[in-house]
C-alpha positions as YAML, in Angstrom:
chain: A
units: angstrom
residues:
- id: 1
  name: UNK
  ca: [39.81, 15.82, -0.79]
- id: 2
  name: UNK
  ca: [43.74, 15.60, -1.53]
- id: 3
  name: UNK
  ca: [44.09, 12.19, -1.73]
- id: 4
  name: UNK
  ca: [41.45, 11.32, -4.07]
- id: 5
  name: UNK
  ca: [42.69, 14.66, -6.56]
- id: 6
  name: UNK
  ca: [46.36, 12.97, -6.13]
- id: 7
  name: UNK
  ca: [44.52, 9.48, -7.63]
- id: 8
  name: UNK
  ca: [43.45, 11.01, -10.25]
- id: 9
  name: UNK
  ca: [46.44, 12.77, -11.62]
- id: 10
  name: UNK
  ca: [48.36, 9.53, -11.24]
- id: 11
  name: UNK
  ca: [46.18, 7.66, -13.18]
- id: 12
  name: UNK
  ca: [46.00, 10.44, -15.92]
- id: 13
  name: UNK
  ca: [49.05, 8.86, -18.35]
- id: 14
  name: UNK
  ca: [47.82, 5.28, -18.18]
- id: 15
  name: UNK
  ca: [45.30, 3.46, -19.97]
- id: 16
  name: UNK
  ca: [42.78, 1.24, -18.58]
- id: 17
  name: UNK
  ca: [42.34, -2.13, -19.21]
- id: 18
  name: UNK
  ca: [39.01, -3.73, -17.77]
- id: 19
  name: UNK
  ca: [39.13, -7.29, -16.31]
- id: 20
  name: UNK
  ca: [35.63, -8.42, -16.23]
- id: 21
  name: UNK
  ca: [35.18, -10.00, -19.50]
- id: 22
  name: UNK
  ca: [31.71, -9.96, -19.24]
- id: 23
  name: UNK
  ca: [29.43, -8.50, -16.43]
- id: 24
  name: UNK
  ca: [25.56, -7.64, -16.40]
- id: 25
  name: UNK
  ca: [24.13, -5.75, -13.02]
- id: 26
  name: UNK
  ca: [21.14, -6.78, -12.27]
- id: 27
  name: UNK
  ca: [18.11, -4.17, -11.75]
- id: 28
  name: UNK
  ca: [17.88, -5.36, -8.17]
- id: 29
  name: UNK
  ca: [20.72, -6.19, -6.12]
- id: 30
  name: UNK
  ca: [20.78, -7.96, -2.20]
- id: 31
  name: UNK
  ca: [21.12, -5.27, 0.58]
- id: 32
  name: UNK
  ca: [24.28, -6.49, 2.39]
- id: 33
  name: UNK
  ca: [24.26, -6.47, 6.10]
- id: 34
  name: UNK
  ca: [26.59, -4.00, 8.57]
- id: 35
  name: UNK
  ca: [29.93, -5.05, 9.09]
- id: 36
  name: UNK
  ca: [31.54, -4.22, 12.26]
- id: 37
  name: UNK
  ca: [34.74, -5.41, 13.38]
- id: 38
  name: UNK
  ca: [35.18, -9.16, 14.89]
- id: 39
  name: UNK
  ca: [36.20, -9.89, 18.22]
- id: 40
  name: UNK
  ca: [39.97, -8.91, 18.82]
- id: 41
  name: UNK
  ca: [39.90, -6.67, 15.45]
- id: 42
  name: UNK
  ca: [40.86, -3.26, 17.45]
- id: 43
  name: UNK
  ca: [39.99, 0.31, 16.11]
- id: 44
  name: UNK
  ca: [43.18, 1.97, 14.91]
- id: 45
  name: UNK
  ca: [44.15, 5.06, 14.13]
- id: 46
  name: UNK
  ca: [47.37, 5.46, 12.89]
- id: 47
  name: UNK
  ca: [48.69, 8.30, 10.61]
- id: 48
  name: UNK
  ca: [48.10, 6.87, 6.91]
- id: 49
  name: UNK
  ca: [51.27, 6.54, 5.09]
- id: 50
  name: UNK
  ca: [50.62, 5.31, 2.00]
- id: 51
  name: UNK
  ca: [48.53, 2.79, 0.55]
- id: 52
  name: UNK
  ca: [47.71, -1.00, -1.09]
- id: 53
  name: UNK
  ca: [45.50, -1.44, -4.08]
- id: 54
  name: UNK
  ca: [44.69, -5.33, -3.36]
- id: 55
  name: UNK
  ca: [43.63, -7.29, -6.52]
- id: 56
  name: UNK
  ca: [42.51, -10.86, -6.58]
- id: 57
  name: UNK
  ca: [42.32, -13.29, -9.02]
- id: 58
  name: UNK
  ca: [38.94, -14.29, -9.46]
- id: 59
  name: UNK
  ca: [39.26, -18.06, -10.72]
- id: 60
  name: UNK
  ca: [41.40, -19.02, -7.58]
- id: 61
  name: UNK
  ca: [38.70, -17.56, -5.39]
- id: 62
  name: UNK
  ca: [35.68, -19.08, -6.88]
- id: 63
  name: UNK
  ca: [37.96, -22.50, -7.16]
- id: 64
  name: UNK
  ca: [37.94, -22.68, -3.41]
- id: 65
  name: UNK
  ca: [34.18, -21.63, -2.49]
- id: 66
  name: UNK
  ca: [31.67, -24.66, -1.64]
- id: 67
  name: UNK
  ca: [28.69, -23.12, -3.54]
- id: 68
  name: UNK
  ca: [29.40, -21.19, -6.55]
- id: 69
  name: UNK
  ca: [25.77, -20.37, -6.54]
- id: 70
  name: UNK
  ca: [24.89, -19.56, -3.18]
- id: 71
  name: UNK
  ca: [24.07, -15.76, -1.88]
- id: 72
  name: UNK
  ca: [27.77, -15.07, -0.97]
- id: 73
  name: UNK
  ca: [29.41, -16.10, -4.23]
- id: 74
  name: UNK
  ca: [27.00, -16.50, -7.09]
- id: 75
  name: UNK
  ca: [27.45, -13.10, -8.50]
- id: 76
  name: UNK
  ca: [31.00, -13.38, -8.75]
- id: 77
  name: UNK
  ca: [31.16, -17.73, -9.67]
- id: 78
  name: UNK
  ca: [28.34, -18.69, -10.85]
- id: 79
  name: UNK
  ca: [28.67, -17.41, -14.38]
- id: 80
  name: UNK
  ca: [25.36, -16.28, -14.64]
- id: 81
  name: UNK
  ca: [26.38, -12.61, -14.45]
- id: 82
  name: UNK
  ca: [29.99, -12.57, -15.95]
- id: 83
  name: UNK
  ca: [33.12, -14.10, -16.46]
- id: 84
  name: UNK
  ca: [35.68, -12.51, -14.22]
- id: 85
  name: UNK
  ca: [39.71, -12.47, -14.18]
- id: 86
  name: UNK
  ca: [41.24, -9.90, -11.86]
- id: 87
  name: UNK
  ca: [38.63, -8.27, -9.37]
- id: 88
  name: UNK
  ca: [39.29, -5.44, -6.55]
- id: 89
  name: UNK
  ca: [39.69, -6.84, -3.34]
- id: 90
  name: UNK
  ca: [39.93, -3.27, -2.09]
- id: 91
  name: UNK
  ca: [42.06, 0.09, -1.34]
- id: 92
  name: UNK
  ca: [43.54, -0.25, 2.18]
- id: 93
  name: UNK
  ca: [45.00, 2.76, 3.74]
- id: 94
  name: UNK
  ca: [48.81, 1.61, 5.41]
- id: 95
  name: UNK
  ca: [51.07, 2.79, 7.98]
- id: 96
  name: UNK
  ca: [54.80, 2.51, 8.80]
- id: 97
  name: UNK
  ca: [54.52, -0.76, 10.27]
- id: 98
  name: UNK
  ca: [51.88, -3.66, 10.06]
- id: 99
  name: UNK
  ca: [49.06, -1.75, 12.30]
- id: 100
  name: UNK
  ca: [47.15, -0.24, 9.47]
- id: 101
  name: UNK
  ca: [44.25, 1.82, 10.07]
- id: 102
  name: UNK
  ca: [41.05, -0.21, 10.24]
- id: 103
  name: UNK
  ca: [37.37, 0.49, 11.58]
- id: 104
  name: UNK
  ca: [37.97, 4.23, 12.01]
- id: 105
  name: UNK
  ca: [34.10, 5.10, 12.18]
- id: 106
  name: UNK
  ca: [30.86, 3.21, 12.39]
- id: 107
  name: UNK
  ca: [29.84, 2.36, 8.85]
- id: 108
  name: UNK
  ca: [26.14, 2.79, 7.22]
- id: 109
  name: UNK
  ca: [24.85, 0.76, 4.46]
- id: 110
  name: UNK
  ca: [26.37, 1.50, 1.28]
- id: 111
  name: UNK
  ca: [24.15, 3.27, -0.96]
- id: 112
  name: UNK
  ca: [22.90, 0.99, -3.65]
- id: 113
  name: UNK
  ca: [23.55, 3.39, -6.62]
- id: 114
  name: UNK
  ca: [27.07, 2.88, -5.16]
- id: 115
  name: UNK
  ca: [27.37, -0.65, -4.98]
- id: 116
  name: UNK
  ca: [25.64, -1.16, -8.53]
- id: 117
  name: UNK
  ca: [28.31, 1.23, -9.84]
- id: 118
  name: UNK
  ca: [31.21, -0.73, -8.34]
- id: 119
  name: UNK
  ca: [29.83, -4.24, -8.26]
- id: 120
  name: UNK
  ca: [31.69, -5.54, -12.23]
- id: 121
  name: UNK
  ca: [34.89, -4.11, -10.18]
- id: 122
  name: UNK
  ca: [34.14, -5.86, -7.22]
- id: 123
  name: UNK
  ca: [31.60, -8.52, -7.67]
- id: 124
  name: UNK
  ca: [29.87, -8.90, -3.95]
- id: 125
  name: UNK
  ca: [27.67, -6.64, -2.22]
- id: 126
  name: UNK
  ca: [29.16, -7.92, 1.25]
- id: 127
  name: UNK
  ca: [32.58, -7.30, 0.13]
- id: 128
  name: UNK
  ca: [32.08, -3.72, -0.77]
- id: 129
  name: UNK
  ca: [30.53, -2.83, 2.32]
- id: 130
  name: UNK
  ca: [33.20, -4.81, 4.17]
- id: 131
  name: UNK
  ca: [36.05, -2.64, 2.51]
- id: 132
  name: UNK
  ca: [34.18, 0.30, 3.29]
- id: 133
  name: UNK
  ca: [33.68, -0.32, 6.88]
- id: 134
  name: UNK
  ca: [37.18, -1.53, 7.77]
- id: 135
  name: UNK
  ca: [39.27, -0.01, 5.01]
- id: 136
  name: UNK
  ca: [37.27, 3.11, 3.58]
- id: 137
  name: UNK
  ca: [35.99, 4.73, 6.91]
- id: 138
  name: UNK
  ca: [39.66, 5.71, 7.34]
- id: 139
  name: UNK
  ca: [40.19, 7.30, 4.29]
- id: 140
  name: UNK
  ca: [36.69, 9.42, 3.75]
- id: 141
  name: UNK
  ca: [33.53, 10.36, 4.82]
- id: 142
  name: UNK
  ca: [31.80, 9.34, 1.74]
- id: 143
  name: UNK
  ca: [31.73, 5.86, -0.02]
- id: 144
  name: UNK
  ca: [31.31, 7.42, -3.63]
- id: 145
  name: UNK
  ca: [34.30, 8.92, -3.04]
- id: 146
  name: UNK
  ca: [36.37, 6.32, -1.30]
- id: 147
  name: UNK
  ca: [34.91, 3.65, -4.15]
- id: 148
  name: UNK
  ca: [35.41, 6.52, -6.90]
- id: 149
  name: UNK
  ca: [39.33, 6.54, -6.03]
- id: 150
  name: UNK
  ca: [39.36, 2.70, -6.04]
- id: 151
  name: UNK
  ca: [38.04, 2.37, -9.18]
- id: 152
  name: UNK
  ca: [40.54, 5.03, -10.86]
- id: 153
  name: UNK
  ca: [43.65, 3.06, -9.66]
- id: 154
  name: UNK
  ca: [42.14, -0.55, -10.29]
- id: 155
  name: UNK
  ca: [40.81, 0.26, -13.80]
- id: 156
  name: UNK
  ca: [44.57, 2.07, -14.58]
- id: 157
  name: UNK
  ca: [46.20, -0.90, -14.12]
- id: 158
  name: UNK
  ca: [47.43, -2.97, -16.90]
- id: 159
  name: UNK
  ca: [47.49, -7.13, -16.70]
- id: 160
  name: UNK
  ca: [49.96, -9.57, -17.96]
- id: 161
  name: UNK
  ca: [48.16, -12.39, -20.04]
- id: 162
  name: UNK
  ca: [47.10, -14.78, -17.48]
- id: 163
  name: UNK
  ca: [46.44, -17.78, -19.70]
- id: 164
  name: UNK
  ca: [50.06, -17.51, -21.18]
- id: 165
  name: UNK
  ca: [51.23, -17.38, -17.41]
- id: 166
  name: UNK
  ca: [49.09, -20.21, -16.27]
- id: 167
  name: UNK
  ca: [50.70, -22.46, -19.50]
- id: 168
  name: UNK
  ca: [53.93, -22.70, -17.65]
- id: 169
  name: UNK
  ca: [55.76, -22.57, -14.36]
- id: 170
  name: UNK
  ca: [55.96, -19.76, -12.58]
- id: 171
  name: UNK
  ca: [57.31, -17.53, -9.26]
- id: 172
  name: UNK
  ca: [56.83, -14.63, -7.19]
- id: 173
  name: UNK
  ca: [59.13, -13.20, -8.81]
- id: 174
  name: UNK
  ca: [58.15, -14.01, -12.33]
- id: 175
  name: UNK
  ca: [54.82, -12.75, -11.58]
- id: 176
  name: UNK
  ca: [56.23, -9.28, -10.03]
- id: 177
  name: UNK
  ca: [58.27, -8.86, -13.26]
- id: 178
  name: UNK
  ca: [55.24, -9.66, -15.63]
- id: 179
  name: UNK
  ca: [53.04, -6.77, -14.10]
- id: 180
  name: UNK
  ca: [56.08, -4.49, -13.75]
- id: 181
  name: UNK
  ca: [56.93, -4.94, -17.31]
- id: 182
  name: UNK
  ca: [53.57, -3.51, -18.61]
- id: 183
  name: UNK
  ca: [52.71, -0.95, -16.17]
- id: 184
  name: UNK
  ca: [54.68, 2.29, -16.42]
- id: 185
  name: UNK
  ca: [56.83, 3.43, -13.83]
- id: 186
  name: UNK
  ca: [56.34, 0.37, -11.64]
- id: 187
  name: UNK
  ca: [59.23, -2.03, -10.53]
- id: 188
  name: UNK
  ca: [59.10, -5.22, -9.25]
- id: 189
  name: UNK
  ca: [59.76, -4.66, -5.38]
- id: 190
  name: UNK
  ca: [56.52, -2.33, -5.70]
- id: 191
  name: UNK
  ca: [54.49, -5.29, -6.54]
- id: 192
  name: UNK
  ca: [53.53, -7.71, -3.54]
- id: 193
  name: UNK
  ca: [52.10, -11.12, -4.17]
- id: 194
  name: UNK
  ca: [50.16, -13.90, -2.22]
- id: 195
  name: UNK
  ca: [49.62, -17.68, -2.50]
- id: 196
  name: UNK
  ca: [47.39, -20.39, -0.64]
- id: 197
  name: UNK
  ca: [49.15, -22.94, 1.09]
- id: 198
  name: UNK
  ca: [49.28, -24.96, -1.76]
- id: 199
  name: UNK
  ca: [51.08, -22.38, -4.09]
- id: 200
  name: UNK
  ca: [48.28, -21.21, -5.94]
- id: 201
  name: UNK
  ca: [47.97, -17.76, -6.88]
- id: 202
  name: UNK
  ca: [45.78, -15.63, -4.80]
- id: 203
  name: UNK
  ca: [46.56, -11.60, -5.20]
- id: 204
  name: UNK
  ca: [48.48, -8.99, -6.56]
- id: 205
  name: UNK
  ca: [48.90, -5.80, -4.53]
- id: 206
  name: UNK
  ca: [50.61, -2.57, -5.70]
- id: 207
  name: UNK
  ca: [52.03, -0.58, -3.33]
- id: 208
  name: UNK
  ca: [51.25, 2.97, -3.22]
- id: 209
  name: UNK
  ca: [52.95, 6.25, -1.39]
- id: 210
  name: UNK
  ca: [51.02, 9.06, 0.52]
- id: 211
  name: UNK
  ca: [50.13, 10.41, -2.67]
- id: 212
  name: UNK
  ca: [49.02, 6.86, -4.42]
- id: 213
  name: UNK
  ca: [52.06, 7.06, -6.56]
- id: 214
  name: UNK
  ca: [53.82, 3.21, -6.72]
- id: 215
  name: UNK
  ca: [56.28, 2.77, -4.48]
- id: 216
  name: UNK
  ca: [58.40, 0.10, -3.01]
- id: 217
  name: UNK
  ca: [56.76, -2.17, -0.96]
- id: 218
  name: UNK
  ca: [57.37, -2.40, 3.11]
- id: 219
  name: UNK
  ca: [58.73, -5.78, 4.36]
- id: 220
  name: UNK
  ca: [55.92, -6.20, 5.76]
- id: 221
  name: UNK
  ca: [53.96, -6.24, 2.71]
- id: 222
  name: UNK
  ca: [55.43, -8.13, 0.05]
- id: 223
  name: UNK
  ca: [53.81, -11.30, 0.76]
- id: 224
  name: UNK
  ca: [55.92, -14.74, -0.77]
- id: 225
  name: UNK
  ca: [59.27, -14.30, -1.67]
- id: 226
  name: UNK
  ca: [60.41, -13.91, -5.53]
- id: 227
  name: UNK
  ca: [61.68, -17.69, -5.67]
- id: 228
  name: UNK
  ca: [58.44, -19.18, -4.41]
- id: 229
  name: UNK
  ca: [57.03, -21.55, -7.01]
- id: 230
  name: UNK
  ca: [53.39, -20.32, -8.13]
- id: 231
  name: UNK
  ca: [50.62, -22.14, -9.94]
- id: 232
  name: UNK
  ca: [48.02, -20.03, -11.68]
- id: 233
  name: UNK
  ca: [44.33, -20.93, -11.99]
- id: 234
  name: UNK
  ca: [43.47, -20.44, -15.58]
- id: 235
  name: UNK
  ca: [40.23, -18.43, -16.56]
- id: 236
  name: UNK
  ca: [37.51, -20.92, -16.98]
- id: 237
  name: UNK
  ca: [36.06, -21.26, -20.64]
- id: 238
  name: UNK
  ca: [33.16, -19.53, -21.83]
- id: 239
  name: UNK
  ca: [29.92, -21.12, -21.68]
- id: 240
  name: UNK
  ca: [28.27, -21.92, -25.10]
...
């Protein structure tokens, strides 16, 4: 699988930096439900011309959930299984316009060993299933290979000091520059940033070319503009 080999080659010179400050996977985890396109979501199979590595700031996600201990978000947000900073939303195939590939073939349930292996990276079994069904099926026939590539890319990303960034005013541009400054070969133009309506940082996305090397983002990928003011939710203090 050439795209997987390219991912591995891209990452060889870069040191990894884990973002799960603590993570323990229980012996038994839930079985996710099958994921299918929602009404109005078409199957699309345009040529893949690049990728997005979408990374979510977990403190912001957990601040917005209704029940941090509910079945959907407990692993990520309850604090019982770990403390999470940056987590992987997904590795997405992209095309030359906003009509990216999706739902390319029916997806079976991701095997339990694969889910458990990647749960500290993407701390939701249902999100793992969703990412495989919507995006992974457009890249591989095997969920283990898809998540292996996603994990290699995610573990290679270096993350700035989020405590320091959260302590002072930021813009989308300053967040881009902070990421670019510590990731070799990455420029601010290769980084997309998203926020919610109140200006809280939600995600940072690394734009990748067809061989999964960083590349400038296309106009429809970049998210909020450089001058947009951003607030960053700090990491919660550890339990005593």
